[in-house]
Backbone as a printed PyTorch tensor [residue, N CA C, xyz], in Angstrom:
tensor([[[  0.8360,  -1.2670,  -0.0620],
         [ -0.3080,   0.4070,  -0.6240],
         [  0.8290,   1.0660,  -0.0990]],

        [[  0.6430,   2.3130,  -0.7220],
         [  1.1450,   3.2590,  -0.7420],
         [  1.1050,   4.7010,  -0.0140]],

        [[  1.2280,   5.6550,   0.1160],
         [  1.0580,   6.4580,   0.6410],
         [ -0.2440,   7.2140,   0.4590]],

        [[ -0.6880,   7.8520,  -1.0970],
         [ -2.0300,   8.2860,  -1.2600],
         [ -2.8030,   6.9190,  -1.1430]],

        [[ -2.8690,   6.0920,  -1.3160],
         [ -3.7960,   4.8470,  -0.9150],
         [ -4.1130,   5.1120,   0.7010]],

        [[ -3.1840,   5.4210,   1.3090],
         [ -3.5860,   5.6250,   3.1520],
         [ -4.0250,   7.1440,   3.1360]],

        [[ -3.7950,   7.8510,   2.5750],
         [ -4.6790,   9.1630,   2.5520],
         [ -5.5610,   9.0290,   2.3680]],

        [[ -6.2770,   8.2130,   0.9540],
         [ -7.8130,   8.0490,   0.4810],
         [ -8.3300,   6.9550,   1.7900]],

        [[ -7.9510,   6.1630,   2.5710],
         [ -8.3580,   5.3750,   3.9970],
         [ -9.1840,   6.6050,   4.7690]],

        [[ -8.0650,   7.2630,   5.1760],
         [ -8.2180,   8.6280,   6.1500],
         [ -9.0210,   9.4520,   5.4230]],

        [[ -9.4800,   9.4380,   3.9590],
         [-10.2210,  10.5540,   3.7280],
         [-11.9590,   9.6410,   4.0670]],

        [[-12.1410,   8.6860,   3.5620],
         [-13.0640,   7.4670,   3.8130],
         [-13.5060,   7.6790,   4.8930]],

        [[-12.7380,   7.3910,   6.1180],
         [-12.8570,   7.2820,   7.1960],
         [-13.2740,   8.2590,   8.2580]],

        [[-12.9090,   9.4320,   7.3250],
         [-12.5940,  11.0570,   8.3810],
         [-14.1280,  11.1980,   7.5160]],

        [[-14.8040,  10.5880,   6.4710],
         [-15.9970,  11.1420,   6.0500],
         [-17.2910,  10.3380,   6.9280]],

        [[-16.7370,   9.0980,   7.3000],
         [-17.3210,   8.3720,   7.7060],
         [-18.1780,   9.1910,   9.3710]],

        [[-16.6590,   9.3500,  10.1730],
         [-16.8530,   9.8570,  11.2610],
         [-17.6510,  11.4460,  11.0410]],

        [[-17.4070,  12.2800,  10.4980],
         [-17.7980,  13.7600,  10.3750],
         [-18.6060,  13.9010,   8.9610]],

        [[-19.7300,  14.1150,   9.2370],
         [-20.7040,  14.1270,   8.0470],
         [-20.2940,  15.7520,   7.6530]],

        [[-20.6960,  15.7400,   6.1610],
         [-20.8490,  17.3080,   5.7610],
         [-19.2770,  17.3000,   5.0530]],

        [[-18.4910,  16.5840,   4.8790],
         [-17.1960,  16.4270,   4.2070],
         [-17.2240,  15.3610,   2.7810]],

        [[-18.6400,  15.2480,   2.4190],
         [-18.4530,  14.4350,   1.0750],
         [-17.7660,  15.2180,  -0.0350]],

        [[-18.0800,  16.4770,  -0.0610],
         [-17.7070,  17.2770,  -1.2590],
         [-16.1550,  17.6450,  -0.9520]],

        [[-15.2630,  17.4590,   0.4880],
         [-14.2750,  18.0300,   0.4090],
         [-13.3260,  16.7940,  -0.3280]],

        [[-12.1940,  18.0480,  -0.9580],
         [-11.1180,  17.3840,  -1.1850],
         [ -9.5800,  17.1930,  -0.1780]],

        [[ -9.3940,  16.2190,   0.2420],
         [ -8.4480,  16.0950,   1.1240],
         [ -7.1760,  15.9550,   0.3970]],

        [[ -6.4670,  16.8280,   1.0580],
         [ -4.7370,  17.3720,   0.7520],
         [ -3.7910,  16.9570,   2.2650]],

        [[ -2.7070,  16.6950,   1.7410],
         [ -1.6750,  16.2480,   2.9200],
         [ -1.9260,  17.3400,   3.9340]],

        [[ -1.6850,  18.7370,   3.6750],
         [ -1.5570,  19.5150,   4.9450],
         [ -3.0370,  19.9350,   5.5660]],

        [[ -4.3280,  18.9340,   5.3020],
         [ -5.4640,  19.2310,   5.9500],
         [ -5.2460,  18.6370,   7.6140]],

        [[ -5.6040,  19.3580,   8.3730],
         [ -5.5560,  18.9150,  10.0880],
         [ -7.3550,  18.5810,  10.6670]],

        [[ -7.1940,  17.5100,  10.9710],
         [ -8.5220,  17.0430,  11.2460],
         [ -9.1760,  17.8260,  12.1520]],

        [[ -8.7690,  18.5060,  13.0370],
         [ -9.1490,  19.4810,  14.2960],
         [ -9.8340,  20.1610,  13.0710]],

        [[ -8.9560,  20.7440,  12.0660],
         [ -9.6450,  22.0150,  11.1350],
         [-10.8210,  21.4570,  10.4670]],

        [[-10.6860,  20.4580,  10.1340],
         [-12.1550,  19.4670,   9.5630],
         [-13.2280,  19.6350,  10.7660]],

        [[-12.9900,  19.4920,  11.6150],
         [-13.9630,  19.8360,  12.7930],
         [-14.1260,  18.6230,  13.8900]],

        [[-12.7020,  17.8090,  13.9020],
         [-12.6380,  16.8100,  14.4620],
         [-12.7450,  17.1930,  15.8130]],

        [[-13.0700,  16.6280,  16.8750],
         [-12.8300,  16.7650,  18.1400],
         [-11.3670,  15.5380,  18.7720]],

        [[-11.3390,  15.2640,  19.8130],
         [-10.5740,  14.5250,  20.2470],
         [-10.7730,  13.2430,  20.0450]],

        [[-12.1660,  12.9450,  20.5300],
         [-12.5120,  11.6590,  20.3670],
         [-12.5430,  10.9040,  19.1120]],

        [[-13.1840,  12.1550,  18.1460],
         [-13.4930,  11.9190,  16.5240],
         [-12.1130,  11.4560,  15.8010]],

        [[-11.0960,  12.0630,  16.3600],
         [ -9.6740,  11.8690,  16.0010],
         [ -9.0300,  10.4020,  16.4160]],

        [[ -9.2530,  10.1480,  17.5220],
         [ -8.8750,   8.7310,  17.7550],
         [ -9.8570,   7.8090,  17.3630]],

        [[-10.7480,   8.0070,  16.6600],
         [-11.9140,   6.7240,  16.0720],
         [-11.3090,   6.7940,  14.5430]],

        [[-11.1940,   8.0940,  14.0270],
         [-10.5160,   7.5990,  12.7800],
         [ -9.1850,   7.4060,  12.7880]],

        [[ -8.5580,   7.1490,  13.5620],
         [ -6.7970,   6.6220,  13.6750],
         [ -6.9440,   5.0210,  13.7890]],

        [[ -8.4110,   5.1560,  14.7200],
         [ -8.4040,   3.4350,  14.9300],
         [ -9.3510,   2.7500,  13.3460]],

        [[ -9.7890,   3.4250,  13.2600],
         [-10.3370,   3.0570,  11.7730],
         [ -9.3770,   2.6090,  11.2570]],

        [[ -8.7980,   3.5250,  10.7060],
         [ -7.4230,   3.2330,   9.9970],
         [ -6.4890,   2.2320,   9.9400]],

        [[ -6.1620,   2.1540,  11.2860],
         [ -5.5970,   1.1610,  11.7540],
         [ -6.0950,  -0.7010,  11.6320]],

        [[ -7.3330,  -0.4900,  11.8640],
         [ -8.2090,  -1.5370,  11.5770],
         [ -8.3530,  -2.0370,   9.8790]],

        [[ -8.2420,  -1.2000,   8.8970],
         [ -8.2810,  -1.1190,   7.7530],
         [ -6.9750,  -1.5040,   7.1520]],

        [[ -5.8630,  -1.3770,   7.9940],
         [ -4.0400,  -1.6250,   7.7250],
         [ -3.8320,  -2.6340,   8.4690]],

        [[ -4.5280,  -3.3790,   9.1720],
         [ -4.5150,  -4.0340,  10.5270],
         [ -3.1030,  -3.8510,  11.1790]],

        [[ -2.8690,  -2.9960,  11.4130],
         [ -1.9840,  -1.9560,  12.2940],
         [ -2.6930,  -2.1740,  13.5590]],

        [[ -1.2730,  -2.1310,  14.6510],
         [ -1.6540,  -1.2790,  15.8690],
         [ -0.2680,  -0.6360,  16.2410]],

        [[ -0.7740,   0.7740,  16.1270],
         [  0.0210,   2.0520,  17.0400],
         [  0.0930,   2.2480,  17.9600]],

        [[  0.8950,   2.5930,  18.5780],
         [  0.7290,   3.1340,  20.3810],
         [  0.3590,   4.5120,  20.3310]],

        [[ -0.7170,   4.7690,  21.0260],
         [ -1.6090,   6.0500,  21.1100],
         [ -0.4300,   7.4590,  21.0490]],

        [[  0.2630,   7.0250,  21.7710],
         [  1.4590,   8.6540,  22.1420],
         [  2.2950,   8.7520,  20.4830]],

        [[  2.1760,   7.8590,  19.7680],
         [  2.5190,   8.0500,  18.6610],
         [  1.6800,   8.4470,  17.9830]],

        [[  0.6320,   8.7700,  18.1620],
         [ -0.5470,   9.3930,  17.2590],
         [ -0.8090,  10.8200,  17.6170]],

        [[  0.0200,  11.1250,  18.4240],
         [ -0.0450,  12.4790,  19.0490],
         [  0.9940,  13.6940,  18.2560]],

        [[  1.5690,  12.6340,  17.3950],
         [  2.8690,  13.7190,  16.6450],
         [  2.5310,  14.3410,  15.5220]],

        [[  1.6400,  13.2250,  14.7730],
         [  1.4820,  13.9820,  13.1290],
         [  0.9960,  14.9150,  13.5050]],

        [[  0.8400,  16.4840,  12.5980],
         [ -0.0450,  17.6750,  12.8390],
         [ -0.9630,  17.2520,  11.5130]],

        [[ -0.8190,  16.5860,  10.6930],
         [ -2.0370,  16.6640,   9.2750],
         [ -2.0360,  15.4030,   9.0930]],

        [[ -2.8930,  15.4360,   8.0200],
         [ -3.1810,  13.6500,   7.8400],
         [ -2.0410,  13.6050,   6.6110]],

        [[ -1.3170,  14.4460,   6.2940],
         [  0.0130,  13.3980,   5.3530],
         [  1.0400,  12.8980,   6.2850]],

        [[  1.1370,  13.7100,   7.6550],
         [  2.2310,  13.0910,   8.6600],
         [  1.7790,  11.7080,   8.9780]],

        [[  0.4200,  11.9360,   9.4170],
         [ -0.6380,  10.5610,   9.7360],
         [ -0.3390,   9.6420,   8.9300]],

        [[ -0.3370,   9.8260,   7.5860],
         [ -0.1250,   8.8270,   6.7790],
         [  1.2780,   8.2880,   6.7800]],

        [[  2.1750,   8.9690,   6.9060],
         [  3.7850,   8.5990,   6.8710],
         [  4.0610,   7.8290,   8.0350]],

        [[  3.1890,   8.2370,   9.0350],
         [  3.7060,   7.3400,  10.3200],
         [  2.9020,   5.7990,  10.1500]],

        [[  1.7070,   6.1350,   9.1180],
         [  1.2180,   4.5550,   8.8470],
         [  1.7970,   4.0330,   7.7780]],

        [[  2.5460,   4.7710,   7.2140],
         [  3.3400,   3.9030,   5.9970],
         [  4.4100,   3.4100,   6.6470]],

        [[  5.4400,   3.9980,   7.8300],
         [  6.5070,   3.4360,   8.2010],
         [  6.1720,   2.0120,   9.1500]],

        [[  4.9980,   2.4120,   9.7920],
         [  4.4790,   1.4170,  10.7020],
         [  3.9240,  -0.0360,  10.0120]],

        [[  3.3130,   0.1210,   9.0310],
         [  3.1670,  -0.5630,   7.5030],
         [  4.3460,  -1.5330,   7.2290]],

        [[  5.6380,  -0.7230,   7.0090],
         [  6.6590,  -1.2170,   6.4370],
         [  7.6840,  -1.6820,   7.4270]],

        [[  7.5930,  -1.9520,   8.7850],
         [  8.0350,  -2.2710,   9.5220],
         [  8.9110,  -0.9410,  10.5120]],

        [[  9.2460,   0.1300,  10.2780],
         [  9.9330,   1.4010,  10.8720],
         [  9.2190,   1.4610,  12.0690]]])
């Protein structure tokens, strides 16, 4: 799986959790908080993406990424064993 596919997964799960984003074009610099996600929403989105990727990322590591591009990078690293 490549970064664009992970970004699409993030977008799909974000749309599931946050209604009203159907027409939004997601870009790497989008921040979930700016899209209307509270802390519970962000945790839910991260959990759904991890389930889709069959990953388990420690919660503390999920606090580092500042935008969805960085979140996708984190998932890429974990997916490829880094």
